Each structure stands twice: as C-alpha cells, then as structure tokens.
C-alpha positions as CSV (number, residue, x, y, z in Angstrom):
1,M,-32.9,-53.6,17.8
2,L,-31.5,-50.6,15.8
3,K,-34.1,-48.4,17.6
4,Q,-33.0,-49.5,21.1
5,F,-29.3,-49.0,19.8
6,R,-30.0,-45.4,18.7
7,S,-31.8,-44.8,22.0
8,K,-28.7,-45.9,23.9
9,I,-26.3,-43.8,21.7
10,E,-28.5,-40.8,22.3
11,E,-28.3,-41.2,26.2
12,K,-24.5,-41.7,25.9
13,K,-24.0,-38.5,23.8
14,K,-26.1,-36.5,26.1
15,I,-23.8,-37.5,29.0
16,E,-20.7,-36.7,26.9
17,G,-22.2,-33.4,26.1
18,A,-22.6,-32.7,29.9
19,L,-19.2,-33.9,30.7
20,G,-17.9,-31.6,27.9
21,I,-19.7,-28.6,29.3
22,L,-18.4,-29.3,32.8
23,E,-14.8,-29.4,31.3
24,W,-15.4,-26.1,29.6
25,D,-16.6,-24.8,32.9
26,L,-13.6,-26.1,34.8
27,E,-11.2,-24.6,32.4
28,T,-12.9,-21.1,31.9
29,C,-14.9,-20.0,35.0
30,T,-15.2,-22.5,37.8
31,P,-14.0,-20.9,41.1
32,K,-11.0,-22.6,42.8
33,K,-13.0,-23.8,45.7
34,G,-15.8,-25.3,43.5
35,Q,-13.4,-27.5,41.6
36,Q,-13.6,-30.3,44.0
37,H,-17.3,-30.5,43.8
38,L,-17.3,-30.4,40.1
39,S,-14.7,-33.2,39.9
40,E,-17.2,-35.3,42.0
41,I,-19.9,-34.4,39.3
42,V,-17.6,-35.4,36.6
43,G,-16.7,-38.6,38.3
44,Y,-20.4,-39.5,38.8
45,L,-21.3,-38.8,35.2
46,T,-18.3,-40.6,33.8
47,M,-19.4,-43.5,35.6
48,K,-22.9,-43.3,34.1
49,E,-21.4,-43.2,30.6
50,Y,-19.1,-46.1,31.6
51,E,-22.2,-48.2,32.8
52,I,-23.9,-47.6,29.4
53,S,-20.7,-48.6,27.5
54,T,-20.0,-51.8,29.6
55,S,-23.5,-53.0,30.5
56,K,-24.4,-56.5,29.4
57,E,-27.4,-55.1,27.6
58,F,-25.4,-52.7,25.4
59,R,-22.6,-55.3,24.7
60,D,-25.2,-57.9,23.7
61,M,-26.8,-55.3,21.5
62,I,-23.4,-54.6,19.8
63,E,-22.6,-58.2,19.4
64,T,-26.1,-59.0,17.8
65,L,-25.8,-56.1,15.4
66,K,-22.3,-57.0,14.5
67,E,-23.5,-60.6,13.6
68,N,-26.2,-59.1,11.3
69,P,-24.3,-56.6,9.2
70,E,-27.0,-56.8,6.4
71,K,-29.3,-54.8,8.4
72,L,-26.9,-52.0,8.9
73,N,-26.0,-49.1,6.6
74,E,-22.3,-48.0,6.2
75,I,-22.5,-45.4,9.0
76,E,-24.1,-47.9,11.4
77,K,-21.5,-50.6,10.5
78,K,-18.6,-48.1,11.3
79,E,-20.3,-47.1,14.6
80,I,-20.4,-50.8,15.6
81,E,-16.8,-51.2,14.7
82,V,-15.7,-48.2,16.7
83,L,-17.9,-49.1,19.6
84,S,-16.7,-52.8,19.6
85,C,-13.1,-51.6,19.9
86,E,-14.0,-49.0,22.6
87,I,-15.9,-51.7,24.7
88,E,-13.1,-54.1,24.3
89,K,-10.7,-51.7,25.9
90,I,-12.9,-50.3,28.6
91,K,-14.5,-53.6,29.8
92,N,-11.1,-54.7,31.0
93,I,-10.7,-51.8,33.4
94,P,-12.3,-52.2,36.8
95,P,-15.2,-49.7,37.3
96,E,-13.9,-48.3,40.6
97,E,-10.5,-47.8,39.1
98,Y,-12.0,-46.1,36.0
99,Q,-13.8,-43.6,38.3
100,K,-10.8,-42.9,40.5
101,F,-8.8,-42.1,37.5
102,S,-11.5,-39.7,36.2
103,E,-11.7,-37.9,39.5
104,L,-7.8,-37.9,39.9
105,A,-7.4,-36.3,36.4
106,V,-9.7,-33.4,37.3
107,T,-8.0,-32.9,40.8
108,T,-4.7,-33.0,39.2
109,Q,-5.5,-30.3,36.6
110,G,-6.4,-28.0,39.5
111,L,-3.2,-28.8,41.3
112,W,-1.2,-28.2,38.1
113,E,-2.6,-24.7,37.7
114,E,-1.7,-23.9,41.2
115,A,1.7,-25.6,40.9
116,K,2.4,-23.6,37.6
117,V,1.4,-20.3,39.1
118,T,3.6,-20.9,42.3
119,N,6.4,-22.6,40.4
120,N,6.1,-25.5,42.8
121,Y,6.6,-28.8,40.9
122,N,6.5,-30.8,44.3
123,L,2.9,-29.7,44.8
124,Y,1.6,-32.1,42.2
125,K,4.4,-34.5,41.2
126,D,3.1,-37.4,43.3
127,K,-0.5,-36.9,41.7
128,L,1.3,-36.7,38.3
129,Q,2.9,-40.2,38.9
130,Q,-0.6,-41.6,39.8
131,I,-1.8,-40.3,36.5
132,F,1.0,-42.3,34.8
133,D,0.4,-45.3,37.0
134,F,-3.1,-45.5,36.0
135,N,-2.4,-45.2,32.2
136,I,0.2,-48.0,32.6
137,K,-2.2,-50.1,34.5
138,F,-5.0,-49.7,32.0
139,A,-2.6,-50.4,29.0
140,Q,-1.6,-53.7,30.9
141,Y,-5.2,-54.5,31.1
142,N,-5.6,-54.2,27.3
143,R,-2.2,-55.4,26.2
144,K,-2.3,-58.3,23.7
145,D,0.6,-60.4,22.4
146,E,3.2,-58.8,24.4
147,K,2.6,-55.6,22.7
148,N,4.8,-52.6,23.8
149,L,2.7,-50.8,26.6
150,Y,3.3,-47.4,25.0
151,D,1.9,-48.7,21.8
152,V,-1.3,-49.6,23.6
153,I,-1.5,-46.1,24.9
154,L,-0.6,-44.4,21.5
155,D,-3.5,-46.4,19.9
156,D,-6.0,-44.3,22.0
157,Y,-5.0,-41.2,20.0
158,E,-3.7,-42.5,16.8
159,R,-5.0,-45.9,15.8
160,G,-2.2,-48.1,14.5
161,M,0.6,-45.9,15.6
162,T,3.5,-47.5,17.1
163,T,6.9,-46.7,19.0
164,E,8.7,-48.2,16.1
165,K,7.0,-45.8,13.6
166,L,7.4,-42.7,15.8
167,D,11.2,-43.5,16.5
168,E,11.7,-43.5,12.7
169,F,9.5,-40.5,12.1
170,F,11.3,-38.5,14.8
171,K,14.7,-39.7,13.5
172,A,14.0,-38.2,10.1
173,L,13.0,-34.9,11.5
174,K,15.9,-34.7,13.9
175,K,18.3,-35.5,11.0
176,E,17.1,-32.5,9.0
177,I,15.7,-30.1,11.4
178,V,18.4,-29.7,13.8
179,P,21.2,-28.9,11.3
180,L,18.9,-26.3,9.7
181,L,18.2,-24.8,13.0
182,H,22.0,-24.5,13.6
183,K,22.4,-22.6,10.4
184,I,19.5,-20.2,11.0
185,V,20.8,-19.5,14.6
186,A,24.2,-18.7,13.2
187,K,22.5,-16.2,10.7
188,G,20.8,-14.1,13.6
189,N,17.5,-12.5,13.6
190,P,16.2,-9.0,13.0
191,S,15.0,-6.9,16.0
192,R,11.5,-7.5,17.0
193,K,8.8,-4.8,16.6
194,L,5.6,-6.8,17.4
195,M,6.3,-7.4,21.0
196,T,4.4,-4.3,22.2
197,S,1.6,-3.5,24.5
198,T,-1.8,-3.9,23.0
199,P,-5.1,-3.7,25.0
200,V,-6.6,-7.1,25.5
201,E,-10.0,-5.8,24.5
202,S,-8.5,-4.8,21.1
203,Q,-7.0,-8.2,20.6
204,K,-10.2,-9.8,21.5
205,K,-12.1,-7.7,18.8
206,F,-9.4,-8.5,16.1
207,N,-9.6,-12.2,16.9
208,R,-13.3,-12.2,16.4
209,V,-12.7,-10.7,13.0
210,L,-10.0,-13.1,12.4
211,G,-12.0,-16.1,13.2
212,E,-14.9,-14.9,10.9
213,Y,-12.4,-14.1,8.2
214,L,-11.0,-17.8,8.4
215,G,-14.6,-19.2,8.1
216,F,-15.6,-20.1,11.8
217,D,-19.3,-19.7,12.2
218,F,-20.0,-17.6,15.3
219,D,-23.8,-18.5,15.3
220,R,-22.5,-22.2,16.0
221,G,-19.6,-21.4,18.1
222,V,-17.9,-19.2,20.9
223,V,-14.5,-18.2,22.0
224,R,-13.5,-17.6,25.6
225,E,-10.2,-17.5,27.6
226,S,-8.4,-20.3,29.3
227,E,-4.9,-20.9,30.8
228,H,-4.4,-23.6,28.0
229,P,-6.3,-23.0,24.8
230,F,-8.4,-25.8,23.5
231,T,-11.3,-26.7,21.3
232,L,-14.4,-28.5,22.5
233,N,-17.2,-30.1,20.2
234,I,-20.6,-30.5,22.0
235,D,-22.2,-30.8,18.7
236,K,-21.4,-29.4,15.1
237,N,-23.6,-26.6,16.1
238,D,-22.0,-25.9,19.4
239,V,-18.2,-25.7,19.0
240,R,-16.3,-23.9,21.7
241,L,-12.8,-22.4,21.4
242,T,-10.6,-20.9,24.0
243,T,-7.6,-18.8,23.6
244,K,-5.0,-16.9,25.8
245,Y,-4.2,-13.2,25.6
246,M,-1.0,-11.6,26.5
247,E,-1.0,-7.8,26.6
248,N,2.6,-7.4,25.5
249,N,2.5,-10.2,22.9
250,P,-0.6,-9.7,20.8
251,F,0.4,-12.3,18.3
252,S,0.5,-15.1,20.8
253,G,-3.3,-14.9,21.1
254,V,-3.6,-14.3,17.3
255,F,-2.0,-17.5,16.5
256,S,-3.5,-19.3,19.3
257,T,-6.9,-18.3,17.8
258,I,-5.9,-19.3,14.3
259,H,-4.8,-22.7,15.7
260,E,-8.2,-23.3,17.5
261,T,-10.1,-22.0,14.7
262,G,-8.5,-24.7,12.6
263,H,-10.0,-27.2,15.0
264,G,-13.2,-25.5,15.2
265,I,-13.8,-25.4,11.4
266,Y,-13.1,-29.0,11.2
267,E,-15.8,-29.8,13.8
268,Q,-18.4,-27.5,12.1
269,Q,-17.8,-29.2,8.8
270,I,-18.6,-32.6,9.8
271,G,-21.4,-34.2,7.6
272,D,-25.0,-33.8,8.6
273,E,-25.5,-37.5,7.9
274,L,-23.2,-38.3,11.0
275,K,-25.2,-36.1,13.3
276,G,-26.5,-38.1,16.3
277,T,-23.9,-40.8,15.9
278,I,-20.6,-41.3,17.7
279,L,-18.9,-40.6,14.4
280,A,-20.0,-36.9,14.5
281,C,-16.6,-35.6,15.7
282,G,-13.1,-35.1,14.3
283,G,-10.9,-38.2,13.7
284,S,-7.7,-39.1,15.3
285,M,-5.7,-36.5,17.1
286,G,-3.2,-36.4,14.3
287,I,-5.7,-35.6,11.7
288,H,-7.3,-33.0,14.0
289,E,-3.8,-31.4,14.7
290,S,-3.2,-31.4,10.9
291,Q,-6.1,-28.9,10.5
292,S,-5.1,-26.7,13.3
293,R,-1.4,-26.7,12.3
294,F,-2.4,-26.1,8.7
295,Y,-4.4,-23.0,9.5
296,E,-1.9,-21.7,12.1
297,N,1.3,-22.2,10.1
298,I,0.8,-23.0,6.4
299,I,-2.1,-20.4,6.1
300,G,-1.6,-18.2,9.1
301,R,2.2,-17.7,8.8
302,S,2.2,-17.2,5.0
303,R,2.7,-13.9,3.2
304,S,-0.2,-14.4,1.0
305,F,-2.7,-14.8,3.9
306,W,-1.5,-11.4,5.5
307,K,-1.4,-9.7,2.2
308,G,-5.2,-10.3,1.9
309,I,-6.1,-8.9,5.4
310,Y,-3.2,-6.7,6.3
311,S,-4.9,-3.2,5.9
312,K,-7.5,-4.1,8.5
313,V,-5.1,-5.5,11.1
314,A,-3.6,-2.0,12.2
315,E,-7.1,-0.9,13.2
316,Y,-6.7,-3.3,16.2
317,I,-2.9,-3.7,16.6
318,P,-1.4,-0.1,16.1
319,V,2.2,-1.3,15.8
320,L,1.5,-2.6,12.4
321,A,0.7,0.9,11.1
322,N,4.4,1.5,11.1
323,T,5.5,-2.1,10.0
324,S,5.8,-3.1,6.4
325,L,4.3,-6.6,5.3
326,D,7.8,-7.8,4.6
327,E,8.9,-6.9,8.1
328,F,5.8,-8.5,9.6
329,Y,6.2,-11.7,7.5
330,K,9.8,-12.3,8.6
331,E,9.1,-11.5,12.4
332,I,6.1,-13.9,12.6
333,N,8.4,-16.6,11.1
334,I,11.5,-15.8,13.3
335,V,13.2,-19.1,14.3
336,E,14.6,-18.8,17.8
337,P,15.1,-21.6,20.3
338,S,12.6,-20.9,23.2
339,L,11.3,-22.7,26.2
340,I,7.5,-22.7,25.7
341,R,5.9,-25.2,23.3
342,T,2.9,-23.0,22.4
343,E,5.0,-20.1,21.7
344,A,7.7,-22.1,19.8
345,D,8.3,-21.1,16.1
346,E,7.2,-23.5,13.4
347,L,10.7,-25.0,12.7
348,T,11.5,-25.9,16.5
349,Y,8.0,-27.0,17.4
350,S,8.6,-30.7,16.7
351,L,11.7,-30.7,18.8
352,H,9.6,-29.6,21.7
353,I,7.4,-32.7,20.9
354,M,10.3,-35.1,20.9
355,V,11.1,-33.8,24.5
356,R,7.7,-34.9,25.6
357,Y,7.6,-38.1,23.6
358,E,11.0,-39.4,24.9
359,I,9.9,-38.7,28.5
360,E,6.4,-40.1,28.5
361,K,7.8,-43.2,26.7
362,A,10.5,-43.5,29.4
363,I,8.0,-43.1,32.3
364,V,5.7,-45.8,30.7
365,E,8.7,-48.1,30.3
366,R,9.5,-47.6,34.0
367,K,12.9,-46.1,33.1
368,I,12.3,-43.0,35.0
369,T,9.7,-41.6,37.4
370,T,8.2,-38.2,38.0
371,E,10.5,-37.5,41.0
372,N,13.4,-36.0,38.9
373,L,11.5,-34.9,35.7
374,P,12.4,-31.2,35.9
375,E,16.1,-32.3,35.6
376,I,15.4,-34.8,32.9
377,W,13.3,-32.0,31.1
378,R,16.2,-29.5,31.2
379,E,18.7,-32.0,29.9
380,K,16.5,-32.9,26.8
381,M,15.5,-29.2,26.0
382,L,19.2,-28.3,26.0
383,E,20.0,-31.3,23.7
384,Y,17.3,-30.8,21.3
385,V,16.2,-27.1,21.3
386,G,19.4,-25.6,22.7
387,V,17.9,-23.9,25.8
388,A,17.0,-25.1,29.2
389,P,14.5,-23.5,31.6
390,E,15.3,-22.1,35.0
391,K,11.8,-22.3,36.3
392,D,9.8,-25.5,36.2
393,S,6.5,-23.4,35.3
394,E,8.4,-22.8,32.0
395,G,9.6,-26.3,31.8
396,V,7.9,-29.6,32.8
397,M,4.8,-27.8,34.1
398,Q,3.9,-25.6,31.0
399,D,1.4,-28.2,29.6
400,V,-1.7,-29.5,31.2
401,H,-2.0,-32.6,29.1
402,W,-0.3,-35.1,31.5
403,A,-2.1,-33.6,34.5
404,G,-5.5,-34.2,32.7
405,G,-4.5,-37.8,32.0
406,L,-3.5,-37.4,28.3
407,V,-0.4,-39.6,28.2
408,G,0.4,-40.5,24.6
409,Y,-1.2,-37.3,23.2
410,F,1.8,-35.3,22.3
411,P,3.1,-37.2,19.3
412,S,-0.1,-36.2,17.6
413,Y,1.1,-32.6,17.3
414,A,4.2,-33.5,15.4
415,L,2.1,-35.9,13.2
416,G,-0.3,-33.2,12.5
417,S,2.3,-30.9,11.3
418,A,3.6,-33.7,9.0
419,Y,0.0,-34.5,7.7
420,A,-0.6,-30.9,7.1
421,A,2.4,-30.4,4.9
422,Q,1.4,-33.5,3.0
423,I,-2.1,-32.4,2.5
424,F,-0.9,-28.9,1.4
425,N,1.3,-30.6,-1.2
426,T,-1.8,-32.0,-2.8
427,M,-3.9,-29.0,-2.4
428,K,-1.4,-26.8,-4.2
429,K,-1.8,-29.0,-7.3
430,E,-5.6,-28.7,-7.4
431,I,-6.2,-25.0,-6.3
432,D,-4.2,-21.8,-6.5
433,V,-3.7,-21.2,-2.8
434,D,-1.8,-18.1,-2.9
435,K,-4.4,-16.4,-5.1
436,I,-7.2,-17.4,-2.9
437,L,-5.4,-16.2,0.2
438,E,-4.5,-12.8,-1.5
439,S,-8.1,-12.3,-2.7
440,G,-9.7,-13.2,0.8
441,E,-11.5,-16.1,-0.7
442,L,-10.8,-18.5,2.2
443,Y,-14.1,-20.1,1.8
444,K,-12.6,-22.1,-1.1
445,I,-9.8,-23.7,1.2
446,K,-12.5,-24.5,3.8
447,E,-14.6,-26.0,1.1
448,W,-11.8,-28.1,-0.2
449,L,-10.9,-29.4,3.4
450,G,-14.6,-29.9,4.1
451,K,-14.9,-32.1,1.0
452,K,-11.6,-34.0,1.4
453,I,-11.5,-34.4,5.2
454,H,-13.8,-32.7,7.5
455,R,-17.2,-34.2,6.4
456,F,-16.0,-37.7,7.2
457,G,-15.6,-37.2,11.0
458,R,-14.6,-40.5,12.5
459,F,-16.3,-42.3,9.7
460,K,-12.9,-42.8,8.0
461,E,-9.5,-43.7,9.7
462,T,-6.7,-41.2,9.4
463,E,-4.6,-43.5,7.3
464,E,-7.4,-44.1,4.9
465,I,-8.0,-40.2,4.5
466,I,-4.4,-39.4,4.1
467,K,-4.0,-42.1,1.4
468,E,-7.0,-40.9,-0.4
469,V,-6.1,-37.3,-0.3
470,T,-2.3,-37.6,-1.1
471,G,-2.0,-41.0,-2.7
472,E,0.2,-42.4,0.1
473,G,0.4,-42.9,3.7
474,L,2.3,-40.8,6.3
475,N,5.6,-39.3,4.7
476,P,7.6,-36.9,6.5
477,K,9.5,-35.8,3.6
478,Y,6.8,-33.2,2.6
479,Y,7.1,-31.7,6.0
480,I,10.9,-31.6,5.8
481,E,10.8,-30.1,2.3
482,Y,8.2,-27.6,3.3
483,L,10.3,-26.3,6.2
484,K,13.5,-26.3,4.3
485,E,12.1,-24.5,1.3
486,K,10.3,-21.8,3.5
487,Y,13.1,-21.0,5.8
488,S,16.0,-21.2,3.3
489,K,14.2,-18.3,1.4
490,I,13.4,-16.3,4.6
491,Y,17.0,-16.7,5.9
492,D,18.6,-16.7,2.5
493,L,20.4,-20.0,3.1
494,D,22.0,-22.1,0.5
495,I,20.6,-25.7,1.3
C-alpha cells in the first residue's frame, strides 16, 4: 500500500511541478495572445491533479493508511493528516466548478494586467466578482457548524486562524501604529537622495550579488522579472524568484529582491528527508511571510546589515558614493503615507493590509460587491493610511492576488511581520545578530533559521513552530515594541 501511495504522490507532485512552471511562464514571458491557450492547459492539468486527489482509489488508500498508523513513520503520518484535510475540502467541490475556477483565475490575471496598465477597472470587475463568488461557494461547501465563511477561507492559508483572532490582532496594531504614524508625519522627513536614475542592468548585477550575500544558492535557483514579484518552489533544488526593477527607484528592486530571497532561502533549506513528500515546501503563508519580512525589514533595513556591505554597493548604485551610511539608513527607513503596498514603509505596511482585510471580509460577508470597490478602497486608505489614490491602478488594481483567486491571503503578510519580530526577539537572545551582520557572516543567521524553522517544511504547523521557537503563540506585542523602539530612535521621538 505504501508503495502505491508513494507512486501516487510522485504523480501528483509532477503535475504540481508542471503547473508551477506554467505559472512561472505566464508571469514572466508568455505572449499576450498565448495566455488563453496556456490557461486551457492549466485547467486541464489542474483537473488531472484534482482527479488524483479525489479518486476513490486514492481516498480509500488514505483511509486504509490512516487506520493503520503503526505501519507509518512520522513523516508519512503527517502526510496522511494533511492529505485527509485537503481531500475533505476538495471532494465537496464539483469537478466542473473546480476547473472553471482554475481557468477563470488565469483569465482574470491576464485581464488584471491589462486593466492595470490602462487604468480601466471596469475591464475586469465582473470577473473579479466571479472570483469572489467561487471562493464563497467553495467555502459554503466546506463550512461546518455554521462557521464564519471567511474563517473557512482563511484556513486555507493560515490553519486555525479566525476572523475573531484577526480582528483583535489588527485592533492592537491600529491602537499603537496609527498614533505613532501621526507623530512621525508631524516630524517631517529629510530630502530623498536615493530616488535617482540607475541603469536596470546595474541593478540586476547588484541584486545577483545581494542574493548570494544573503545566502541564496543560484546553483539551485534563478531570478527573473515579473509585474508582481513572487517565489515559486518546483523543488528545493529548483527555486525561482522574480523581482521588478524601476530605473528611477533602484531600491525598490533591492528590497523586492531581499524579500523574495527570504522566501527562496526558506524553500532551499527544507530538510532532505522531506524530499518527494507533500511536506517538502514552506508551511503556512504566515510563517512563509515571516521569513521574507524578516530578511527584507529586520535584516535588510538595519544599519548593521548595510555596514557589512556598504563599500560594495556604490560600484553598482553610484548615488551611494556621495551618501553616508547614516543618511542611507535613515532614507531606507523613511516613514511616509503612500499608495502602493509593495512600496510601503515598514511602519505603514500593516495598515495597507488592514484595508485589504476589511474589504475582502466584507465581500465574503455579502456586505459589498466589486461594483463600487474603487470608492470603498479610497475611503479606507484615507482613514488608515492618510492618502487616497486618484487612479485605480494605484488603488484597488495594484495587487494581483484577488485576480489570481487568492482571497484570504492578505492577512498573512501582517501576521508574517508579527511572527518575524517575535522570532527576532528570540534570535537576539541566542546569537549576536548585529555582530554577524557587520562581519558579513550571514550564513550564521541562515543556519539558525534553517535549524529552527526551515527544515520542517509543512511537517510542523505554524503555531507549533512559533511556540517551540519563542515559547508562546502569536503575540503582536513584539512587533509593536520593535516598531516603536526602531522608529522612536530614527525620528528622535519620546514614546
């Protein structure tokens, strides 16, 4: 039975790998007129994977193995547990609806890109509503005990997370971060020096050096360009990153690269014992984002990190030749209400997530539709961040997530920031982080994360990992304390 099980898992993973490569292709190099054909191939392969996961043969196999745990090792037991949960969810969804949703998501992503470029929200708003409708319908199929529909959706990205927990989480952030933001805005910012023209080719060369410096293995990974940066794990030996370059804003690409490198290092450090299993990938979206946010902000926006590499940077980004490290540090940590989530500073970032969280929750609860989303978006941005977009391409259409079907994903970003700060609080007690960064010995940080988090892949749940590493479950106080301490020093505030 185990031999048959492994054979089915191998087949399933090969299809997942093929789908991953097609996703990569769609985002990086597929010609516009080829998107429709590729979406049909995605739909076909998605159904093949669906058929494996929902076939009576496979379900009977899982049930038999579940009833005989003494024949399984710990990894196999976890695989059966995860698969049982996935099958339970997917078997309730009619196959024809599952395929339609998969094809719709690919089509809507293409429309989103065109709508964003042309600033024409009406071009894809109806398809976007269909995306939400499918998510709502699928959640209804899987709801138990009158559970909140949005909670059902959240569970796909952060197991055990609920609206109640998130409401309390965001309430705590709002209480502390918004007043801090107001104090900083009143202080004002220094003039910017880093927003200067830098050839994209020079940026690419530097980001390659930067990725290697951080610890990304380019023998097992690549970096390309896409409209919306992402990381894709085909296998721990084939991890693909994308980034986006702006000629007049070189550090946009730098921090995008650092962020995705955090994801990539996580995938490359998954334990060899998990290879070939469904556990050979990063855990929940929250724990995955904790690693990218840790590298991007806690490491990448620290003075110690740049002190260790600063002399090399000016070779690629000339403006730094006449910029002191202190000036540079303050500028990369400028707090300024802005429109674009991916360009947001570390302090206001979670406020951008609150906007998305409240909107998608309201759509799922049928309180609003996609019809008037641009106006709702502007109102919430003004309320939380203090600015409102004039163009929808800089507002409701800036992210690809909803177009791609990822409803319930956004809270993971804020959770990731909180997890990162909580993990960092423990790391500082065990190793001298500043000394490591200044000396350029980043492999020590990589090894610490690999041992404590990365090697487990999906073998351990996020809550279990956070408790083992930090001694408690999610606690936003570490994130709040980290932000208040950092920015009170930078802006010379009495908090």
